[in-house]
C-alpha positions in Angstrom: 59.3 -18.6 1.4 58.4 -17.9 -2.3 55.2 -20.4 -1.8 54.4 -19.3 1.8 53.9 -15.7 0.5 51.5 -16.8 -2.7 49.7 -18.8 0.0 49.3 -15.4 2.0 48.3 -13.7 -0.8 45.7 -16.1 -1.9 44.3 -16.0 1.6 44.2 -12.4 1.6 42.1 -11.8 -1.7 39.9 -14.4 -0.9 39.0 -12.9 2.5 38.4 -9.7 0.7 36.5 -11.3 -2.2 34.0 -12.7 0.9 34.2 -9.4 2.5 32.4 -7.9 -0.8 30.3 -10.6 -1.5 28.3 -11.3 1.5 27.2 -7.7 1.8 26.3 -7.6 -2.0 24.3 -11.5 -1.3 22.1 -10.1 1.8 21.4 -6.8 -0.2 20.1 -9.0 -3.2 18.1 -11.2 -1.0 16.7 -8.2 0.9 15.9 -7.1 -2.5 14.2 -10.0 -3.8 12.4 -10.1 -0.4 11.3 -6.5 -0.9 9.9 -7.0 -4.7 8.1 -10.6 -3.4 6.2 -8.3 -0.9 5.1 -5.6 -3.6 4.0 -8.1 -6.0 1.9 -9.1 -2.9 0.5 -5.9 -2.5 0.1 -5.2 -6.1 -2.7 -8.5 -6.0 -4.1 -7.2 -2.9 -4.4 -3.8 -4.4 -6.4 -5.3 -7.4 -8.5 -7.3 -5.2 -9.1 -4.0 -3.2 -9.7 -2.0 -6.6 -7.2 0.3 -5.5 -5.9 2.3 -9.0 -3.9 4.8 -6.9 -2.0 2.4 -5.4 -1.3 -0.1 -8.4 0.0 3.1 -10.6 1.8 4.1 -8.0 4.4 0.8 -8.2 4.7 1.9 -11.9 6.9 3.7 -13.1 6.2 6.8 -14.6 7.2 5.5 -18.4 6.2 1.5 -17.5 5.0 -0.7 -20.2 2.3 -3.3 -20.3 2.4 -6.1 -23.1 -0.2 -7.8 -22.8 -1.0 -10.8 -25.2 -2.9 -10.0 -28.6 -3.1 -6.2 -27.8 -1.6 -3.1 -28.2 1.4 -2.1 -26.0 0.2 0.0 -23.3 2.6 2.9 -21.7 2.7 5.9 -19.5 1.0 6.2 -15.8 -2.5 7.5 -17.8 -2.4 4.4 -19.5 -1.7 1.8 -17.3 -4.3 4.0 -15.1 -6.9 3.6 -17.8 -6.4 -0.1 -18.2 -6.5 -0.8 -14.2 -9.6 1.5 -13.6 -11.6 -0.9 -16.2 -10.2 -4.4 -15.3 -10.8 -3.9 -11.5 -14.7 -2.8 -12.7 -15.1 -6.3 -14.6 -17.5 -8.3 -12.8 -16.1 -11.0 -10.9 -12.5 -10.4 -11.3 -9.9 -12.7 -9.2 -6.3 -12.2 -10.6 -3.8 -14.4 -8.9 -0.2 -15.0 -9.8 2.8 -16.9 -8.3 6.3 -15.9 -8.8 8.8 -18.6 -9.9 11.7 -16.7 -9.3 12.9 -13.4 -8.7 16.7 -12.5 -9.6 18.1 -9.3 -8.7 20.4 -8.7 -11.3 22.0 -5.2 -10.1 21.6 -2.4 -7.5 18.6 -1.3 -9.6 17.4 -4.2 -11.6 15.4 -7.4 -10.6 13.3 -9.7 -13.1 10.3 -11.5 -11.8 8.6 -14.2 -13.4 5.8 -16.9 -12.5 2.6 -18.4 -13.2 -0.8 -16.5 -13.3 -4.7 -17.5 -13.6 -7.7 -15.3 -13.9 -11.6 -15.7 -13.9 -14.4 -13.3 -14.2 -17.8 -13.2 -15.4 -19.0 -12.3 -18.6 -22.8 -12.2 -20.1 -22.1 -15.8 -21.3 -21.0 -17.0 -18.1 -17.5 -17.3 -16.1 -14.4 -17.1 -18.4 -11.1 -17.8 -17.3 -7.3 -17.2 -18.6 -3.7 -18.4 -17.4 -0.5 -17.9 -18.4 3.3 -17.0 -17.5 4.1 -13.4 -16.9 7.5 -11.5 -16.4 8.1 -8.0 -14.8 11.7 -5.8 -14.9 11.9 -4.1 -11.8 13.9 -0.8 -11.6 15.0 0.7 -8.7 14.0 4.6 -8.7 15.1 6.5 -6.2 15.4 3.7 -3.7 12.0 2.5 -4.7 11.8 -0.9 -6.5 9.3 0.1 -9.4 7.4 -1.7 -12.3 9.6 -1.0 -15.4 8.2 -3.8 -18.0 4.6 -6.0 -17.2 4.3 -8.9 -19.7 1.6 -11.7 -19.1 1.6 -14.1 -21.7 -1.6 -16.5 -22.1 -1.1 -20.0 -22.7 -5.1 -20.6 -23.1 -5.0 -21.6 -26.8 -6.7 -18.9 -29.6 -10.4 -19.5 -30.4 -10.8 -21.7 -33.2 -12.9 -20.4 -36.2 -16.9 -20.2 -35.3 -19.0 -22.1 -36.4 -22.7 -21.6 -36.5 -24.9 -24.2 -35.2 -25.4 -26.9 -37.8 -28.9 -27.7 -36.4 -32.0 -25.8 -36.0 -32.7 -24.2 -33.2 -35.7 -23.1 -31.3 -36.8 -21.2 -28.1 -39.9 -20.5 -26.5 -40.5 -17.0 -25.5 -41.7 -18.1 -22.0 -39.0 -20.8 -21.5 -36.3 -18.4 -21.8 -34.1 -17.7 -19.0 -33.1 -14.5 -17.5 -30.1 -13.1 -15.8 -29.3 -9.8 -14.2 -26.8 -7.6 -16.6 -24.0 -7.2 -14.5 -21.6 -4.7 -17.0 -19.5 -2.2 -15.2 -21.2 1.2 -15.4 -24.6 -0.1 -16.6 -27.6 0.6 -13.8 -28.9 -2.3 -12.2 -32.2 -3.5 -13.5 -31.3 -4.5 -16.7 -32.3 -8.2 -17.8 -30.3 -10.9 -20.5 -31.4 -13.9 -21.9 -29.2 -15.7 -24.6 -31.1 -17.3 -27.6 -28.9 -18.7 -29.9 -24.5 -18.7 -29.5 -22.2 -17.5 -27.2 -22.0 -13.3 -27.3 -18.6 -13.6 -25.2 -17.4 -15.7 -28.0 -16.4 -14.9 -31.8 -19.3 -16.5 -33.2 -23.1 -15.3 -34.2 -25.2 -14.5 -31.1 -28.9 -13.4 -30.3 -29.7 -12.2 -26.9 -32.6 -10.2 -25.7 -32.6 -7.3 -23.1 -35.4 -6.5 -20.9 -35.4 -2.8 -19.6 -37.9 -1.9 -16.9 -39.6 1.4 -17.3 -37.6 4.5 -16.7 -34.4 2.8 -17.6 -31.9 4.7 -18.8 -28.9 3.1 -20.2 -25.4 5.6 -20.6 -23.5 6.3 -23.8 -21.8 3.5 -24.8 -20.4 2.0 -27.5 -19.5 -2.0 -29.0 -16.4 -3.0 -31.0 -18.6 -5.0 -33.7 -21.8 -4.0 -35.3 -25.2 -4.3 -33.5 -28.3 -5.0 -34.6 -31.6 -3.9 -32.6 -34.9 -5.2 -33.2 -37.7 -3.8 -30.5 -39.8 -7.1 -29.5 -41.8 -5.0 -27.0 -42.7 -2.0 -25.2 -41.1 1.4 -26.7 -37.2 1.5 -26.9 -35.9 5.6 -27.1 -32.6 5.7 -28.6 -30.2 8.4 -29.4 -27.1 8.5 -31.0 -23.7 10.6 -29.3 -20.8 10.5 -26.5 -23.2 11.4 -23.8 -27.1 11.1 -22.9 -29.0 13.7 -24.3 -32.8 13.0 -23.8 -33.3 15.9 -26.9 -31.9 13.4 -29.1 -34.0 10.4 -28.3 -36.0 8.8 -31.4 -38.9 6.2 -30.5 -38.8 2.8 -31.4 -42.1 0.5 -31.0 -42.5 -3.4 -31.5 -41.0 -4.7 -35.1 -38.9 -1.8 -35.3 -34.9 -2.1 -36.1 -31.7 -0.3 -35.9 -28.4 -0.9 -36.7 -25.6 0.5 -35.0 -22.4 0.6 -36.8 -19.1 -0.5 -34.7 -17.7 1.8 -32.2 -20.7 4.4 -32.6 -21.6 5.6 -29.4 -25.3 5.7 -28.6 -27.9 6.2 -25.1 -31.4 4.6 -24.6 -34.0 5.0 -22.4 -37.2 2.4 -22.0 -40.9 4.2 -21.9 -42.6 1.1 -20.1 -41.2 -2.5 -19.5 -39.4 -3.0 -22.8 -37.9 -5.9 -24.7 -35.5 -5.5 -27.6 -33.6 -8.3 -29.4 -29.5 -7.7 -30.5 -28.3 -10.0 -33.0 -24.7 -10.2 -34.6 -21.2 -11.5 -34.3 -19.5 -11.4 -30.7 -17.6 -11.0 -28.5 -20.6 -8.4 -27.5 -18.9 -6.0 -25.4 -20.2 -2.5 -23.6 -17.6 0.0 -23.7 -18.6 3.0 -21.9 -18.5 6.6 -23.2 -16.9 7.7 -26.7 -14.5 5.1 -28.4 -10.7 5.9 -27.7 
């Protein structure tokens, strides 16, 4: 009799546990599917350069933890990051979730692998790695709380200057369009030595058509500029100001410190030579 009662109680408890577990499991599956759809939408928004929708997927105090970079936190900072990211020439970014685990009613974790490629003055560059995203459900909607991509691409080896002499004929240079976000079309670039997007020494030339204006910008590394032909009008400041321009002709040289905002205009077809140590980056506006 006692055994029969025990079996009956266990049966009831098992049924109750299953009745509780089944809806929870279904909810977790539904939440995981929703997060996967949001992750796919996120990638589509990057491809469409829809920064508003990207930012809207993040919690107001969300954090991005890029490899080898300062922490990015909050709506304003995240918007700045994606405003710059979607402007990178030839940017293609894709990630594949390995697992989405819903740990509770308001917390979930997604992790997987990513790959990206983009154009630089020195050619096509690429990166790949792993990522983890922590999702929080806020007011009934899943939002990104932490995004932590982690590159598996090895760090570049210390730069080693070329051991042999290099010579370039001015008539044999290969000129390509300078495709930098915010820089007007029409400028050309030719690399004479090194890799401007790398960490070593480089020498390049820029060619501007008559009247071409270079908006205010800055570089994270020093810039050494020598006018080869034409006339370069160069000014310092955070915004383009024609009254601040000074003229530099063939043979003239200018040193521009790192993070110094400057702007320029060409008078006649103008060629300038730039040398320094990379990476050579063009950032619009004033340093932040």
